[in-house]
VMD Tcl script that draws the C-alpha trace (Angstrom):
set ca {
  {64.10 -98.47 37.55}
  {63.02 -95.03 36.88}
  {64.86 -92.02 35.16}
  {64.53 -89.06 37.75}
  {65.74 -85.80 36.91}
  {66.86 -83.25 39.72}
  {67.31 -79.79 38.43}
  {70.40 -80.37 35.53}
  {71.34 -84.18 36.98}
  {69.43 -87.78 36.46}
  {69.88 -90.66 37.98}
  {67.65 -93.63 38.26}
  {66.46 -95.33 41.01}
  {63.01 -96.32 43.17}
  {62.34 -94.01 45.60}
  {63.10 -90.27 45.99}
  {63.37 -88.52 50.01}
  {64.25 -85.01 50.05}
  {64.64 -84.33 53.96}
  {66.53 -81.88 56.08}
  {67.77 -79.84 52.48}
  {68.99 -83.14 51.29}
  {67.93 -85.82 48.28}
  {68.41 -88.89 49.01}
  {67.98 -91.99 45.50}
  {68.02 -94.85 46.78}
  {69.85 -94.80 50.51}
  {72.57 -92.10 47.96}
  {72.61 -88.81 48.90}
  {73.04 -86.75 45.63}
  {72.11 -83.30 46.86}
  {72.10 -80.26 44.47}
  {73.92 -77.12 45.00}
  {71.06 -74.83 43.27}
  {68.02 -73.92 46.43}
  {65.25 -74.72 43.43}
  {64.29 -77.69 43.69}
  {62.41 -79.37 40.00}
  {61.74 -83.34 40.39}
  {60.71 -85.11 37.38}
  {60.36 -88.98 37.11}
  {60.12 -90.48 34.20}
  {58.85 -94.11 34.49}
  {57.27 -96.02 37.89}
  {58.65 -95.46 41.21}
  {57.09 -96.71 44.61}
  {57.06 -94.01 46.56}
  {58.49 -89.42 47.00}
  {58.79 -88.59 50.53}
  {59.75 -84.50 50.24}
  {60.22 -82.06 52.74}
  {60.07 -79.13 50.00}
  {60.47 -78.36 46.49}
  {59.20 -76.34 43.59}
  {58.08 -78.70 41.53}
  {57.36 -83.24 41.69}
  {56.74 -84.01 38.11}
  {55.92 -87.90 37.24}
  {55.52 -89.52 33.92}
  {54.63 -93.22 34.86}
  {52.72 -94.22 37.80}
  {53.56 -94.01 41.30}
  {52.64 -95.40 44.80}
  {52.43 -92.77 47.30}
  {53.15 -89.07 47.15}
  {54.40 -86.61 50.79}
  {55.39 -83.75 50.75}
  {55.23 -80.23 53.00}
  {55.22 -78.13 49.94}
  {55.87 -77.74 45.86}
  {53.45 -78.59 43.01}
  {52.31 -82.29 42.25}
  {52.00 -83.48 38.59}
  {51.40 -86.88 37.80}
  {50.94 -88.44 34.14}
  {50.03 -92.14 35.22}
  {47.94 -93.66 38.14}
  {48.54 -93.42 42.03}
  {48.37 -96.35 43.70}
  {48.51 -94.88 47.34}
  {48.02 -91.52 48.46}
  {49.11 -87.95 47.78}
  {49.50 -86.05 50.45}
  {50.49 -82.19 50.48}
  {50.57 -78.94 53.20}
  {51.20 -77.21 50.40}
  {50.49 -77.38 46.65}
  {48.40 -78.13 43.80}
  {47.92 -81.81 42.77}
  {46.67 -82.38 38.92}
  {47.12 -86.14 38.36}
  {44.99 -89.26 37.04}
  {43.32 -91.80 39.25}
  {44.39 -92.16 42.88}
  {43.67 -95.62 44.69}
  {44.14 -94.40 47.58}
  {43.28 -90.84 48.90}
  {44.69 -86.83 47.77}
  {44.62 -84.24 50.41}
  {46.29 -80.62 50.37}
  {46.07 -78.06 53.15}
  {46.79 -74.81 50.97}
  {46.16 -75.74 46.84}
  {43.56 -77.13 44.36}
  {43.05 -80.60 43.27}
  {42.73 -81.75 39.62}
  {41.90 -85.51 39.34}
  {40.30 -87.49 36.97}
  {38.16 -90.78 38.66}
}
mol new
graphics top color blue
foreach p $ca { graphics top sphere $p radius 0.5 }
foreach p [lrange $ca 0 end-1] q [lrange $ca 1 end] { graphics top cylinder $p $q radius 0.2 }
display resetview
């Protein structure tokens, strides 16, 4: 299980979903009071699905990442794909594909 840091709070889990202004970790609502959301994960996580956040940081491996808005930074491997509508992507190896409509992509092959 990974350690997930959202703003000033720490959680453990395998799946993070941010949808409709709600932050859900493994089915539990952990929505912060702040309008700015920064998500940091230390360890491996199966998926991240985020409508809007300022930044996603993953320090480990991840399955799939999908976000509408927010920069994505992964130091481990992505076994699936990364999709973002608006935001920069910086990562290592990606098993699937990377797509962004508005942002830069930097990754190692």
